[in-house]
VOPAGU-2260 file (C-alpha; in pm, 1 decimal, decimal comma):
REM VOPAGU-2260
SITE   aa  ch    i         X         Y         Z
SITE  MET   A    0     943,7    1003,1     -40,2
SITE  ALA   A    1     793,0     918,0     298,6
SITE  ARG   A    2     436,2    1028,9     355,7
SITE  THR   A    3     317,8    1183,2     680,1
SITE  ALA   A    4      31,0    1027,7     872,2
SITE  ALA   A    5    -311,0    1183,0     824,9
SITE  SER   A    6    -437,8    1403,8    1106,2
SITE  ASP   A    7    -725,4    1294,0    1326,2
SITE  ASN   A    8    -955,8    1550,2    1162,4
SITE  LYS   A    9    -864,2    1421,8     818,2
SITE  LYS   A   10    -921,3    1060,2     921,7
SITE  LYS   A   11   -1259,8    1157,3    1064,7
SITE  ARG   A   12   -1357,2    1343,3     748,6
SITE  ILE   A   13   -1253,7    1049,6     527,5
SITE  TRP   A   14   -1457,0     814,3     745,0
SITE  GLN   A   15   -1761,5    1039,7     721,5
SITE  GLU   A   16   -1725,9    1045,5     343,0
SITE  GLU   A   17   -1712,4     665,2     332,9
SITE  LYS   A   18   -2024,7     644,4     550,4
SITE  ALA   A   19   -2204,8     888,1     321,1
SITE  LYS   A   20   -2114,7     680,8      13,5
SITE  CYS   A   21   -2232,9     361,8     179,2
SITE  MET   A   22   -2558,1     527,4     286,7
SITE  ALA   A   23   -2610,7     655,1     -68,2
SITE  LEU   A   24   -2576,2     295,0    -188,3
SITE  ALA   A   25   -2830,7     183,3      70,7
SITE  ILE   A   26   -3072,3     454,6     -48,1
SITE  GLU   A   27   -3027,8     329,7    -404,2
SITE  PHE   A   28   -3115,6     -25,7    -292,8
SITE  TYR   A   29   -3413,2     111,7     -98,2
SITE  HIS   A   30   -3559,8     272,9    -410,9
SITE  GLU   A   31   -3492,7     -42,2    -614,1
SITE  GLU   A   32   -3687,5    -248,7    -364,6
SITE  HIS   A   33   -3982,4      -7,1    -357,1
SITE  ALA   A   34   -3987,0       8,1    -735,5
SITE  LYS   A   35   -4078,5    -362,5    -752,3
SITE  PRO   A   36   -4434,4    -445,5    -862,8
SITE  ASP   A   37   -4697,0    -506,4    -597,0
SITE  GLY   A   38   -4696,0    -862,5    -474,0
SITE  GLU   A   39   -4324,7    -917,5    -541,0
SITE  PRO   A   40   -4121,0    -980,3    -222,9
SITE  ARG   A   41   -3922,8    -679,6     -98,0
SITE  LEU   A   42   -3628,6    -662,4     138,5
SITE  GLY   A   43   -3684,7    -492,1     471,0
SITE  LEU   A   44   -3483,8    -194,9     594,4
SITE  ARG   A   45   -3244,6    -403,7     801,5
SITE  LYS   A   46   -3167,9    -639,0     511,1
SITE  ILE   A   47   -3119,6    -341,6     276,7
SITE  CYS   A   48   -2863,6    -196,7     519,8
SITE  LEU   A   49   -2682,1    -529,8     539,6
SITE  LYS   A   50   -2686,0    -563,1     158,8
SITE  ALA   A   51   -2540,5    -213,8     117,6
SITE  GLN   A   52   -2269,6    -285,0     375,6
SITE  LYS   A   53   -2160,6    -605,3     198,9
SITE  SER   A   54   -2176,7    -448,3    -148,3
SITE  PHE   A   55   -1974,1    -144,5     -39,4
SITE  PHE   A   56   -1710,1    -367,3     120,2
SITE  ALA   A   57   -1683,8    -574,0    -199,5
SITE  LYS   A   58   -1615,2    -256,5    -399,5
SITE  THR   A   59   -1387,5     -65,0    -160,9
SITE  GLN   A   60   -1262,3    -318,4      98,4
SITE  VAL   A   61   -1389,0     -73,8     361,5
SITE  ASN   A   62   -1633,3    -209,2     616,6
SITE  VAL   A   63   -1890,0      61,6     693,6
SITE  PRO   A   64   -2178,0     -54,3     915,8
SITE  VAL   A   65   -2525,1      85,3     840,4
SITE  PRO   A   66   -2714,1     -14,6    1157,1
SITE  ASN   A   67   -2965,9     271,7    1172,5
SITE  HIS   A   68   -3243,1     161,6     937,4
SITE  ASN   A   69   -3467,9     446,4    1051,7
SITE  THR   A   70   -3212,8     699,3     925,5
SITE  LEU   A   71   -3209,8     515,8     592,9
SITE  GLN   A   72   -3586,8     547,3     559,3
SITE  ASN   A   73   -3582,2     917,0     650,4
SITE  LEU   A   74   -3304,9     993,2     400,4
SITE  ALA   A   75   -3465,4     784,9     125,8
SITE  THR   A   76   -3801,0     959,0     172,2
SITE  GLU   A   77   -3627,6    1300,1     203,6
SITE  LYS   A   78   -3758,1    1355,0     554,9
SITE  THR   A   79   -3401,0    1417,2     670,3
SITE  ILE   A   80   -3127,0    1621,3     503,0
SITE  PRO   A   81   -2784,4    1451,8     490,5
SITE  LYS   A   82   -2541,2    1586,7     748,4
SITE  ALA   A   83   -2285,2    1672,3     481,9
SITE  GLU   A   84   -2535,1    1899,8     307,0
SITE  VAL   A   85   -2629,2    2063,8     637,0
SITE  ASN   A   86   -2263,7    2136,0     717,0
SITE  ALA   A   87   -2203,1    2268,8     366,3
SITE  ALA   A   88   -2497,8    2506,5     401,7
SITE  ARG   A   89   -2349,2    2642,6     725,6
SITE  GLY   A   90   -2017,5    2725,4     559,9
SITE  TRP   A   91   -1915,0    3074,6     453,3
SITE  LEU   A   92   -1876,5    2976,0      87,6
SITE  SER   A   93   -2144,7    2839,2    -138,0
SITE  LYS   A   94   -2076,7    2531,0    -348,6
SITE  GLU   A   95   -2011,1    2747,1    -655,7
SITE  GLU   A   96   -1782,2    2982,5    -462,8
SITE  THR   A   97   -1589,6    2686,4    -323,4
SITE  GLU   A   98   -1523,6    2558,2    -675,4
SITE  GLU   A   99   -1411,8    2905,2    -783,1
SITE  VAL   A  100   -1167,6    2928,8    -491,9
SITE  ILE   A  101   -1019,8    2585,2    -566,9
SITE  SER   A  102    -979,6    2673,4    -935,3
SITE  TYR   A  103    -819,2    3005,2    -843,4
SITE  VAL   A  104    -571,4    2837,9    -604,6
SITE  ILE   A  105    -467,2    2584,1    -868,9
SITE  GLU   A  106    -441,1    2850,0   -1140,0
SITE  CYS   A  107    -216,7    3070,1    -922,8
SITE  ALA   A  108       6,2    2773,8    -841,3
SITE  GLU   A  109      37,7    2672,6   -1206,7
SITE  GLN   A  110     153,1    3025,4   -1290,4
SITE  GLY   A  111     417,1    3017,4   -1015,6
SITE  PHE   A  112     228,6    3239,9    -770,2
SITE  GLY   A  113     108,8    2980,5    -519,1
SITE  LEU   A  114    -100,8    3108,2    -230,9
SITE  ASP   A  115       4,0    3057,6     127,6
SITE  HIS   A  116    -255,7    3039,4     406,1
SITE  HIS   A  117    -248,1    3415,5     464,2
SITE  ARG   A  118    -312,7    3504,8      99,9
SITE  LEU   A  119    -583,0    3238,2      68,8
SITE  LYS   A  120    -756,9    3383,9     374,7
SITE  GLU   A  121    -743,5    3731,8     219,8
SITE  HIS   A  122    -904,3    3602,4     -98,5
SITE  VAL   A  123   -1183,2    3418,9      87,5
SITE  ASP   A  124   -1246,9    3717,2     317,1
SITE  GLU   A  125   -1289,5    3941,2      13,7
SITE  ILE   A  126   -1548,6    3704,8    -136,5
SITE  CYS   A  127   -1740,0    3674,1     191,3
SITE  ARG   A  128   -1743,6    4051,1     257,6
SITE  ALA   A  129   -1889,8    4109,0     -87,2
SITE  ARG   A  130   -2160,5    3851,9     -15,3
SITE  TYR   A  131   -2245,5    3912,0     351,6
SITE  GLY   A  132   -2152,3    4278,2     396,8
SITE  SER   A  133   -2157,1    4393,6     758,3
SITE  LYS   A  134   -2276,7    4048,9     874,3
SITE  PHE   A  135   -1934,3    3903,4     800,1
SITE  PRO   A  136   -1690,4    3916,7    1097,2
SITE  GLU   A  137   -1440,4    4200,3    1086,2
SITE  LYS   A  138   -1149,8    3957,8    1139,8
SITE  GLY   A  139   -1270,1    3736,4     855,8
SITE  VAL   A  140   -1278,9    3357,7     861,0
SITE  GLY   A  141   -1123,1    3172,8    1152,6
SITE  ILE   A  142    -749,3    3134,3    1199,4
SITE  ASN   A  143    -761,9    2762,9    1109,1
SITE  TRP   A  144   -1018,5    2795,8     830,2
SITE  THR   A  145    -768,5    2766,7     542,8
SITE  ASN   A  146    -602,9    2460,9     701,5
SITE  ARG   A  147    -938,1    2287,3     722,9
SITE  PHE   A  148   -1021,8    2397,3     366,1
SITE  VAL   A  149    -706,1    2238,8     221,1
SITE  GLU   A  150    -759,1    1929,6     435,5
SITE  ARG   A  151   -1122,6    1901,3     328,5
SITE  PHE   A  152   -1025,9    1905,0     -38,9
SITE  CYS   A  153    -704,6    1704,0       1,1
SITE  ASN   A  154    -797,2    1503,5    -308,3
SITE  ARG   A  155    -746,4    1822,5    -514,1
SITE  LEU   A  156    -517,8    2049,3    -308,8
SITE  HIS   A  157    -188,5    1995,5    -131,3
SITE  MET   A  158      65,7    2197,7      66,9
SITE  TYR   A  159     410,6    2222,2     -92,3
SITE  THR   A  160     745,5    2363,1       6,6
SITE  ALA   A  161     795,1    2598,9    -287,9
SITE  ARG   A  162    1105,5    2595,7    -503,6
SITE  SER   A  163    1207,9    2926,9    -656,1
SITE  LEU   A  164    1143,0    2987,6   -1024,6
SITE  HIS   A  165    1287,2    3294,3   -1198,1
SITE  ASP   A  166     998,3    3517,6   -1307,7
SITE  VAL   A  167    1131,7    3549,1   -1663,5
SITE  ARG   A  168    1149,2    3173,0   -1699,5
SITE  GLY   A  169     804,5    3134,6   -1548,2
SITE  LYS   A  170     647,1    3373,3   -1798,0
SITE  ALA   A  171     813,0    3189,4   -2087,4
SITE  ALA   A  172     681,9    2847,1   -1980,5
SITE  ASN   A  173     337,8    2832,2   -2141,0
SITE  PRO   A  174     159,6    2545,5   -2325,7
SITE  GLU   A  175     199,2    2700,7   -2671,9
SITE  ASN   A  176     575,2    2748,2   -2636,2
SITE  ASN   A  177     615,4    2398,7   -2493,9
SITE  LYS   A  178     422,6    2239,6   -2781,1
SITE  LYS   A  179     628,4    2416,8   -3047,6
SITE  TRP   A  180     950,5    2322,1   -2871,4
SITE  TYR   A  181     868,2    1951,7   -2843,1
SITE  ASP   A  182     744,1    1939,6   -3203,0
SITE  LEU   A  183    1076,6    2087,3   -3314,5
SITE  VAL   A  184    1279,7    1842,2   -3103,9
SITE  GLU   A  185    1079,1    1546,8   -3238,3
SITE  GLU   A  186    1128,6    1657,3   -3599,0
SITE  ILE   A  187    1505,6    1694,0   -3556,5
SITE  GLN   A  188    1531,3    1368,3   -3358,3
SITE  LEU   A  189    1354,9    1163,2   -3624,8
SITE  HIS   A  190    1489,6    1323,0   -3941,9
SITE  GLY   A  191    1798,0    1529,7   -3851,6
SITE  ASP   A  192    1958,4    1749,2   -4113,2
SITE  ASN   A  193    1990,0    1483,4   -4383,6
SITE  GLY   A  194    1671,2    1285,2   -4329,1
SITE  LYS   A  195    1827,3    1029,5   -4094,2
SITE  ALA   A  196    1740,9     973,7   -3730,5
SITE  ILE   A  197    1991,6    1099,9   -3473,3
SITE  ALA   A  198    2167,0     828,6   -3271,5
SITE  PRO   A  199    2084,7     814,3   -2898,7
SITE  GLU   A  200    2445,4     879,8   -2795,3
SITE  CYS   A  201    2429,5    1203,4   -2993,6
SITE  THR   A  202    2121,2    1326,0   -2808,0
SITE  SER   A  203    2154,7    1477,2   -2461,3
SITE  ALA   A  204    1921,5    1653,6   -2223,2
SITE  MET   A  205    2027,3    1913,0   -1968,5
SITE  ASP   A  206    1849,5    2046,7   -1663,5
SITE  GLU   A  207    1948,7    2302,7   -1406,3
SITE  VAL   A  208    1856,9    2389,9   -1052,8
SITE  GLY   A  209    1942,1    2706,1    -860,9
SITE  PHE   A  210    2032,9    2736,4    -494,5
SITE  GLN   A  211    2018,0    3068,3    -313,2
SITE  ALA   A  212    2328,7    3145,5    -115,6
SITE  ASN   A  213    2126,8    3298,6     167,6
SITE  GLY   A  214    1959,7    2964,2     240,3
SITE  ASP   A  215    1603,5    3101,3     232,5
SITE  GLU   A  216    1497,6    2876,2     -51,9
SITE  GLY   A  217    1249,7    2601,5      30,8
SITE  HIS   A  218    1101,4    2760,2     342,9
SITE  ILE   A  219     784,7    2898,1     183,3
SITE  LYS   A  220     473,4    2682,7     212,6
SITE  VAL   A  221     220,8    2731,6     -68,7
SITE  ILE   A  222     -94,8    2552,5    -179,0
SITE  GLY   A  223    -110,1    2380,1    -517,5
SITE  LYS   A  224    -280,6    2104,3    -710,9
SITE  LYS   A  225    -239,0    1761,9    -557,2
SITE  GLY   A  226     -13,6    1511,9    -733,3
SITE  LYS   A  227     278,7    1736,4    -827,9
SITE  LYS   A  228     633,9    1646,8    -721,5
SITE  VAL   A  229     752,5    2008,3    -712,6
SITE  GLN   A  230     568,8    2339,4    -675,2
SITE  TYR   A  231     765,3    2635,7    -809,3
SITE  GLN   A  232     718,1    2992,3    -689,8
SITE  GLN   A  233     816,7    3287,6    -907,4
SITE  GLN   A  234    1040,2    3557,0    -761,2
SITE  ALA   A  235    1239,3    3852,3    -884,5
SITE  GLY   A  236    1581,9    3766,3   -1024,3
SITE  ASP   A  237    1778,5    4008,9    -805,4
SITE  ARG   A  238    1927,4    3742,9    -573,8
SITE  ASN   A  239    2255,3    3568,0    -639,2
SITE  THR   A  240    2215,7    3195,1    -693,1
SITE  ILE   A  241    2443,4    2898,0    -742,4
SITE  THR   A  242    2341,0    2697,4   -1048,8
SITE  VAL   A  243    2401,3    2325,0   -1099,6
SITE  LEU   A  244    2378,1    2178,8   -1452,1
SITE  VAL   A  245    2316,1    1807,0   -1504,6
SITE  THR   A  246    2344,6    1647,7   -1851,3
SITE  ILE   A  247    2249,7    1292,2   -1954,8
SITE  SER   A  248    2246,4    1129,1   -2298,9
SITE  ALA   A  249    1968,6     917,1   -2444,9
SITE  ASP   A  250    2193,7     608,2   -2422,7
SITE  GLY   A  251    2219,2     647,0   -2043,1
SITE  THR   A  252    2565,0     803,0   -2017,5
SITE  ALA   A  253    2603,9    1127,4   -1822,2
SITE  LEU   A  254    2850,0    1412,8   -1804,1
SITE  PRO   A  255    2990,3    1533,5   -1470,8
SITE  PRO   A  256    2765,1    1805,7   -1322,9
SITE  ALA   A  257    2869,0    2167,4   -1370,4
SITE  VAL   A  258    2844,0    2421,3   -1087,9
SITE  LEU   A  259    2817,5    2790,4   -1179,0
SITE  PHE   A  260    2847,1    3078,7    -933,5
SITE  ALA   A  261    2972,1    3433,4    -930,5
SITE  GLY   A  262    3342,1    3482,3    -863,5
SITE  LYS   A  263    3638,2    3691,5    -973,0
SITE  GLY   A  264    3891,3    3410,1    -973,0
SITE  TYR   A  265    3920,8    3032,0    -964,6
SITE  MET   A  266    4016,6    2866,1    -636,0
SITE  VAL   A  267    4177,6    2521,2    -623,3
SITE  LYS   A  268    3977,7    2418,5    -313,4
SITE  TRP   A  269    3657,9    2429,7    -519,5
SITE  LYS   A  270    3764,3    2095,6    -670,7
SITE  GLN   A  271    3831,1    1933,7    -331,7
SITE  ASN   A  272    3579,9    1705,2    -158,8
SITE  ASN   A  273    3415,3    1653,3    -497,1
SITE  PRO   A  274    3283,7    1293,2    -520,3
SITE  ALA   A  275    3071,1    1377,0    -827,7
SITE  ASN   A  276    3375,7    1518,8   -1008,2
SITE  ALA   A  277    3174,2    1833,7   -1078,7
SITE  MET   A  278    3324,4    2096,0   -1305,1
């Protein structure tokens, strides 16, 4: 799947993070040099910056210049607070609250109730009103706050186009049920009914996907944990859907797909223009 180019704000944030990591390495070298016994030669600030730049490039292949040796000394001696910490302190959420919000977003998505930007804003506004009271703006956080939040934590969060998941099926899919199911399949696969393993051509797996006839499916954007191929979203099962079943055996052979939809009679034209020979 093709990936979209990062926005300018995201590129800037990533660059700032790389600079902060390189500066942290320079601060580490600074303390190492000043921890040397008296009389032992020490590197100056400029050479420490150059050493950090070369070391960081060797590790990450990213060239981050550290030309301001005065900033290094101020940060190393804690005379200056890092810019990232200053910006974090200005934010509406504390560090702990930020972690809680991220965990909540991921938990909702895993349960099939992914948050869109509007619902995420409502959740954050509720937290901030409880913390700040009347000092918090009546309209809540800014209109682009949630976009920047997801972009800021793009290593943990991602925007998905949700695929519908029947609520009954969603409630049934839990870790305990999954474990028992796979344990049962493994036992039958290895031992069968008479203690012998089942041949691959006798083992098949089936999956299904539903398509809503009204065409609304796939238009909802929700936030979920980064790294997933598909983000499902639970919904009530009161909409008619067309179901496609795909079956493949362990030896690589496959059955023609089956298409299921509501109808009172069979029409011959359903089999026309059917390159997959679906049933």
